[in-house]
C-alpha positions in Angstrom: 62.1 33.7 34.5 63.9 36.8 35.1 62.5 40.3 33.3 65.0 40.2 31.0 64.2 36.8 29.8 60.7 37.7 30.0 61.3 40.8 27.5 63.3 38.8 25.4 60.8 35.9 25.4 58.0 38.5 24.5 60.0 39.7 21.6 60.9 36.5 20.1 57.0 35.3 20.7 55.5 38.5 18.8 58.0 40.8 17.5 58.7 44.5 17.8 57.2 45.8 21.0 57.2 49.5 22.7 58.5 50.1 26.2 54.9 51.1 27.1 53.5 47.8 26.1 56.3 46.0 28.0 55.9 48.0 30.9 51.7 47.2 30.9 52.3 43.6 30.3 54.8 42.8 33.7 53.2 45.4 35.5 56.9 47.4 35.9 57.5 50.9 35.0 58.2 52.4 31.8 61.5 53.8 33.2 62.5 50.6 35.0 61.9 48.5 31.1 63.6 51.2 29.6 66.6 50.6 31.5 66.3 47.0 31.0 66.0 47.3 27.3 69.1 49.5 27.3 71.3 46.8 29.0 69.8 44.5 26.4 71.1 46.7 23.8 74.6 47.1 25.3 74.3 43.5 25.2 74.0 43.3 21.6 70.7 41.3 22.2 68.0 44.1 20.9 67.9 46.9 18.5 65.1 49.3 17.9 63.4 51.4 15.1 61.5 54.9 15.9 58.2 54.6 13.6 56.7 57.8 13.1 53.1 58.2 14.3 50.1 59.9 12.7 50.4 62.7 15.7 53.2 63.5 18.2 56.6 61.9 18.1 57.6 58.7 16.6 57.4 55.6 18.7 60.3 53.6 19.6 59.7 49.9 19.0 62.5 47.1 20.3 63.3 43.9 18.5 65.7 41.4 18.9 69.0 41.4 16.9 70.7 38.1 14.9 72.4 37.3 18.5 69.4 37.9 20.2 67.5 35.5 18.2 70.4 32.9 19.0 69.5 33.0 22.6 66.6 30.4 21.9 67.5 26.8 21.4 68.6 25.5 18.4 68.1 21.7 19.5 71.3 19.8 19.3 72.2 22.1 16.2 76.1 21.3 15.8 75.4 17.5 16.7 72.7 17.1 13.8 75.0 18.9 11.7 77.7 16.6 12.3 75.3 13.5 11.6 73.9 15.0 8.3 77.5 15.7 7.1 78.4 12.0 8.2 75.1 10.7 6.3 75.9 12.4 3.2 80.0 11.4 3.0 78.9 7.3 4.0 75.8 7.2 1.6 75.7 10.2 -0.8 73.0 12.6 -1.6 70.3 9.7 -2.2 71.2 8.4 1.5 70.8 12.0 2.7 67.5 12.4 1.2 66.1 9.1 2.2 67.1 10.1 5.9 65.3 13.1 5.4 62.0 11.4 3.7 61.9 8.9 6.7 62.0 11.5 9.2 59.0 12.7 7.3 57.1 9.7 6.9 57.5 9.3 10.9 56.5 12.8 11.6 53.4 12.8 9.3 52.2 9.1 10.9 52.8 10.7 14.4 50.7 13.8 13.4 48.1 12.1 11.5 47.4 9.8 14.4 47.0 13.0 16.8 44.6 14.7 14.4 42.5 11.2 13.7 39.5 12.1 15.6 39.5 16.0 14.6 36.3 16.9 12.4 37.1 20.0 10.6 40.3 22.1 9.6 40.0 24.6 12.3 40.6 21.7 15.0 43.2 19.8 13.2 45.0 22.9 13.1 44.4 24.0 16.8 46.0 20.2 17.4 48.7 20.7 14.9 49.6 24.2 16.4 49.9 22.3 20.0 52.1 19.7 18.8 54.5 22.3 17.1 54.3 24.6 20.4 55.3 21.2 22.6 58.1 21.0 20.2 59.3 24.1 20.8 58.4 26.0 17.6 56.8 28.7 19.6 53.6 28.2 17.6 50.5 30.3 17.0 47.4 30.2 14.9 45.2 32.9 13.8 42.3 33.4 11.3 42.5 36.0 8.5 39.1 35.8 6.9 38.3 32.2 5.6 42.3 31.5 5.8 44.1 30.1 8.6 47.4 31.6 9.7 50.3 29.2 11.3 52.8 31.2 12.8 56.0 29.7 14.2 58.3 32.2 15.8 61.2 29.9 16.5 63.0 26.9 14.4 64.4 24.6 17.1 66.3 22.9 14.2 67.3 26.1 12.2 70.8 25.2 12.1 70.4 21.6 10.7 67.7 22.9 7.9 70.1 26.1 7.0 72.4 22.9 6.3 69.9 20.8 4.6 66.8 22.9 3.3 65.0 19.6 2.2 64.2 19.7 5.9 62.0 22.6 5.7 60.5 21.0 2.3 59.7 18.0 4.2 57.7 20.2 6.9 55.7 21.7 4.4 55.4 18.7 2.9 53.6 17.2 6.1 51.5 20.0 6.6 50.0 19.4 3.0 49.4 15.5 3.3 48.1 16.3 6.9 45.0 18.6 5.4 45.0 16.8 1.8 44.0 18.2 -1.3 40.8 20.4 -0.2 43.5 22.9 1.1 46.5 24.8 0.0 49.6 25.4 2.3 51.7 28.3 1.2 54.8 29.2 3.2 54.7 32.9 2.9 57.5 33.6 5.6 60.2 32.1 6.3 63.3 32.1 9.3 65.9 30.6 6.9 65.5 33.4 4.2 66.5 35.8 7.0 62.9 36.8 8.3 61.4 36.7 11.7 59.6 33.7 11.9 57.9 31.3 9.6 54.3 31.8 8.5 51.8 29.2 6.4 48.6 30.3 5.0 46.1 27.5 5.1 43.5 28.3 2.1 40.8 26.0 0.1 42.2 24.4 -3.0 
């Protein structure tokens, strides 16, 4: 992977970052990283924000622009939208809802089978995170006190979900069904709403 692709991927997965941090992670000079960032900025792929520090000069944090986010795959986005449009045209809204419901049930059964031998919520969420990562969601799992945060830094069905928001509701429903009534799943950040990532908080009911 080329350096500029590594930089873009790093921002996509982890959000804003400084040139100094990138230089340390990729074992490059800060000047070299800044040259890459300047080129990416000229291409409209990255932008920056100067954040005031407690001491000294403001720190420059680089992040992806909307164009930069679009560099990452949206699996067959236009084709899926055309298919959704065709389903709705032929079978109406009810037909489209049935397609989404069927996808939800198939996804749930696939995940349920994968989680069958897990014995606690952490194991379940670790397996779920791996499954989502394999599907292209750039998934990560964090713990916040007694709560868990499932983060998805990319949505490979973003175009389709924008066209058909019930797909997002369906995925939230799958997570809730997998964990049962003992836990509550809330989506606190949402790519479709213009945020950088989707983030789900999992906490005991």
